[in-house]
N, C-alpha and C positions, 0 to 999 in steps of 0.2 A: 717783458716783451714790449717792443716799440712798434707802432704802426707807422710805416714810412711810405709816403707817396712818391713815386718816381715820375718825374716829368721829363721825358726825353725829347729830342729834336735837335735841329742844327742851331736854333736861336741866332739867326743871322739876319737881323738882330732880334734880341728879346724885346717884347713889347707889352703894353698894358694888358692885352688879352691873356698872355701867359701868367701874369701876376694875379689877375682876377680868377682864373681857373684854379690856380694853386690855393688861393684863399678859400674859394668855395669848397674844394676838396677837404681842406683842413676842418672847416666848420661843419660841413654836412656829415662827414664820416669820422670826425673826432680823431684826426691823424695827429701824430706827435710832431712830425716834420715833413716838409716837402723837399726832396732833393732834385734840384734842377741839374740835369745831366746832359750837357751838350755832346753830340755824337762826334766821333773822330772823322771817319769817312763813311757816311751812311750809304748802304748799297743802292738805294734808289736815286742817289745824286753823285754816283761815282764819276760821271762825265761832266759835272758842273763845278765851276769855281766857287768856293765858299771862303769867307774870311778865316783867318788863321784861328786855331784853337785858343791861342793866347788872347786874341782880341775878343773872341766870343765869350770866353770865361771872364775876362775883365768886365765886359758889359753886364753879364749876369751878376757879378759881385757888386757892381754899382747899383743895379736895379733892386737888389734885395738887401742892401746893407743895413736898412733900418727895420727889417722884418725878422724877428728873432727865430722863428721856426722855419725859415727858408734857408736852404743850404745850397751852395754851388759845389757840385761834385765833378772832378776831372777824371772820374773812373773810366770813361770811354775814351777821352782824348789821349790818355796815357797808353792806350793799347794800339799797336800798329795795325795797319791795314783796315779793311772793311769791318765795321762793327755791327753785329746782329743783336737784336733785343733778346732773343732766346739765349745766346751765350752770356750776355750781360746778366740776365736774371739768374742763370745757373751759377755764375761766379758769386753774385751777391748773396744768394741763399747759402752757398758754401762758407762764405766769409762771415756772414751775420746770421747764424742759425736761430738766434733769439728774436729776430725781426720778422714781422709780417709785411710783405710788400704789396702795395696797391699801384698798378700801372695805369697812368692817366693817359687816355688817348682821345682823339677827336672822332666824330662820327664817320668821317671819311675813312680813317684807318680801321675803325671798327668793322666796316663793311668789307674791307680789303684784307683782313687779318689772315684769312686762310691762304693767301698768296705770299705770306711772310716766310722767312726761313724758320722751319720747325715751329709752326704756330701752336702745336699741341704743348710744347714746352713752355711757351709764354703763358698759356691759359692754365697750365698745371702749377706754375711757380708764383703766380701773382693773381690777386683779385683785379679785375678790369673795372676801371671807372671811366665811363664813356660820357663825353661832353657833346651835347647836340650842337649842330651848326648848320648853316644853310649849305645844302649839298645838291648839286645838279644831278637829278635822277637820270637824265639822258646820258651821263657819263658812267653809270653803273653797269656792271656786267649783269647777265641774266639773273643769277642767283641773288644779286644785290637789290632786286626790286621788292624784297620783303621789307615790311616796315621795321622800325627799330626794335619793337617788342617781339615780333616774330623771329627776327634774327637772333635776339637773345635766347629765345626758347630753343632755336635750332642749335646754337653753339653749346648751350647747357646740355642738351641731349647727346650731341656728338662727342664733346670733349669734356663733359662734366665741369664746364667753365663756371666760375663765380663772377657774375657780371652785375654791376649796378650803374645807375645813371646819375650824372651830375645835373642839378637843377639850378643853373646860373643864368643870369642875364647875358645874352649873347653879345659879344664884342667881336664881330667878324672881321678881324684884321689878319692879313697875310704878310709874312715877312717879305715875300717877293714883291708885294705891292709897296711896302715901305722902301725897299731898295730902289724901286722905280721912282718913287716920289723924291727920294734923296738925290738921285742922279739928275732929276729935272729941277732941283733947287726948290722944291715945294716945302711948305711948313709941315712938320710932323710932330710938333711938340705936344699935341693933344693925344698922340698915339703911343708915345714911349716915355719912360721916366726922364726928367730933365738931365740927370747926370749921364744917362746913356746918350742923349742927343749931343751933349757937350763932348763926350768921348768920340763919337762918330765924326764930329766937326774937327776936333783936334787931330785925329788920326787920318782925316780925309778919306774915310771909308765910303765905299759904294758910289763914288763919283765917277 
């Protein structure tokens, strides 16, 4: 059996925070691999323009090319239409019955998970690894004013969820902020791998 961490997201573009999170998950929970899995058309961004799946996969491959236990998976980008985490995890468990999956999410997604498509399936099919981040409490709904431990206890009781926290140095970088900086011609080389910066420049992305 292999323990596989799934890191989902649009990765538009991938940045150093994504890599730091993957490394911490590997080391803290002794995972065999991290699969960086860019989404095809995520439901919460159905009305937003995102870079092509080809470009996003290419940037991930450049970012992780020297890290042996990191893998770029096109599992979601090959599927047509909107992709849901519940469906992805269902298919992965069917295809890889000998693997145990850990689903890596940020604290914002953690507090919003009950609003996802079939959240009980997500929590049944994978162990959740939650990365803390700065989060504006004023943007939370009423039930999200629980602290992070209280919310874990609530989800464990309601869904029998297996939830653990990642203890990593926070690098609070948002891909949306990176796109804004790139569009304004600002320097982003401290925030993303050099090969990814070169690719963005060569392809004239986000300008």
